[in-house]
N, C-alpha and C positions, 0 to 999 in steps of 0.2 A: 259066140267067141269065148274062148277059155280065158279065165283070169286066175292069177295066183295070189293068195293072201296067206301070209304066215305071221306068227307072233313076232313082233319087233321089240317091244319093251313094256314093262310094267311101271306104273307111275305111283310112287309113294309120296303123297302130299304131307307136308309137315309145317308146323308153325315156326320152326327155327332150324335153318339149314345146318349151322355149325354143330348144334346139339345133336341133330339127327345123324350127322356123319360120325360123331363120336359113339353114339348108341349102336349104330350098325357095325362099326369097327369092333366094339366090345362084344357084340353078339356073334360076329362072323370071323373076326381076325383080318378082315379086308377093309382098307380105308378107301372110301370113294374119292374120286378126283373131281375137282371143280370143272364143270362143263362150260359155263358161261351164263349169260342172261338172255331173256326174251323181252326186248323192249316193248313189243306190242301188248304184252300181258303184265309186265311189271314183275316178272318172276326170275328166279335163278335156279340152277340145278347142279347136282353132282351125280356121277355115274360109276357103275361097276359092271363089267361085262359078265354075262352068264354063259358065254360061248354060243356057238351055232347061230351067230348073227342076232343074238338077243342080249338085252341089257336091262339093268335095274336102274331106274331114275329116281332120285330124291329131288322133290320139287318144293320150293318155298318162295315167299315174297322176297324181292330185291328192294331193300329200303332206299336205294339210291335212285329208283325209278318211280314214276307215277303208278299207283296201284290200279290195275285193271280188275275185272271181276274175278279172275282166277287167283290173282295175288291176294285179294281180300278174303277169298275162300280159304286159302292156305293160312293166312294170318289168324283167322277166326277159329281154326280147328282147336278143339280141346285136347286132341291127341292125334298122332299120325294115322293116316288112313290110306289103304290101297284104293285110290280114288278112281282109277280107270286103267284101261289097257289099250295098247295100240298094235294094229296089224299093218304089215307092210305089203304093198301091192305093186304089180307091174303095169297096172292099167286102171288108173283112176277114172278116165272118161267112161270106160265100160261099166264101172261100178255106179257112177252117177246115172248112166242110162238105165241100168237095171232097177236102181232104187226109185228113180222118178217114174218109171213105167209102172212100178208097183204102188205108186201113190205116196211115196215118201218125199220129203224135201231134203235138199242137200246144201251145205254151206262149205265152200272151198276157199281156203286162205293160203296165201303165200307167206311162209314163215322164214325166219332167219335168226341166228345167234352168232356172236363172235366168241371163238374159243380163246382161252388164256394165251395161246401162242400166236394169236392174231389171225388165224384162219377163220374165214366166214363159212358157216354152213347154211345152205338154203334148201328148203323142202316145201312140199305141198301137204296140207293137212285137211282132211275131209271129215265133216260132221254129218251124221244122218239125223234128220229131224222128222217129226210127225209120228212118233211112236211114244209109248208110255213105259219104256224099258230103261230109261235113265242111262247111267254110265255103264250098265251091263252090256250095252252095244258099244263096241270099241271105236276109237278114232282110227282113221285109215290114213296111212302116210306113204308118200313117195319121196325118197331121198334124192331123186334126180341124179345129178352128177357129184353130190357131196360125198365125202368120206363117211362111211357108216360109223356112228359113235362107238360101237362095240369094238372096233379094230384098235383103238388106242386108249381105251379105258382100262383101269386095273382089272386083272383077272382073278379067278379063284372061286367064283360062285357058279353054281349049276342049277338051272331050273329043273326040279324033279317033277312037279305037276302044277297045273293051273286049272282051276275049276270054277265055273259059274253055276251057282245054285239059285233056283227060282221057285217061288210058290206056284207060279203058273209058267212053266217053261215054253209053252207052245208059241207065243209071240216071238220069243228069242230064237226058237228053233226055226221059225219061218224066215227071219231076217238072216240068220247064219247060213241057211241053205241058199237063199236068194243070192247072197254075196260070196258064196264059196268060202266061208269062214269056218275053219276046223278048230273046235274047242270042246273040252269036256264039259257038257251041260247036263245037269241033273235036277230032278224035282226035290224040293226041300220044304221044311216048315218055315223058312225065312229066306229072304233075298240077300245074297252075299257073294263075294268073290274070295277065293282062298288060293294062295300061292305057297308052295313048299319049295324052299331053296336050300340046296346043300352047300355047306361051307366048311372050311377047315375046323370050325368049332361045332359042327353038327348041323342039324336041320333048323332053318329059320322059317317060322310060319307067319305069313302076313295075311291080314283079313281086311276086306273092304265092304262098305255098305252103301 
């Protein structure tokens, strides 16, 4: 069965959301809009659309909520980090079937957040486990019937390129092929993710480890 997986968003984890919004606005000329919070994680976010159904998410701890593992991670960062990437699919059950048939474990969670206008977004988020590739393997999302966040986020950014670099790219190549994930993957002397984003003030380069 065919599945479709396309880049949905990049996650820029930060220790301070307000400060990060200001820094990104200074660098790009675009101010991110508050998206809401994630009660199950204890995090909050702000968003900017990158067009083509893609967006840039700034993620931080929400101090009004109990801190989950992700919130603690953000809080303890010494500097912002391109912590992960998310692909959108039309068929999570098929991805689970393929992954588990290949010996991986999967964790599927029902997620939600309340937007500032009161609209509730609900989605499914899938983690692939049983590999040693860390966050270089993306999270997989199905927005179901929710309005996609890129549609009402501030615009003005455009993703020029997103690249995953790996000392040993073969395990990642196998996973990406198995799950029909299309991404620029190349061999490198270190493991990292690099995003180049065009803005009114020029190219913004983000890096993650």
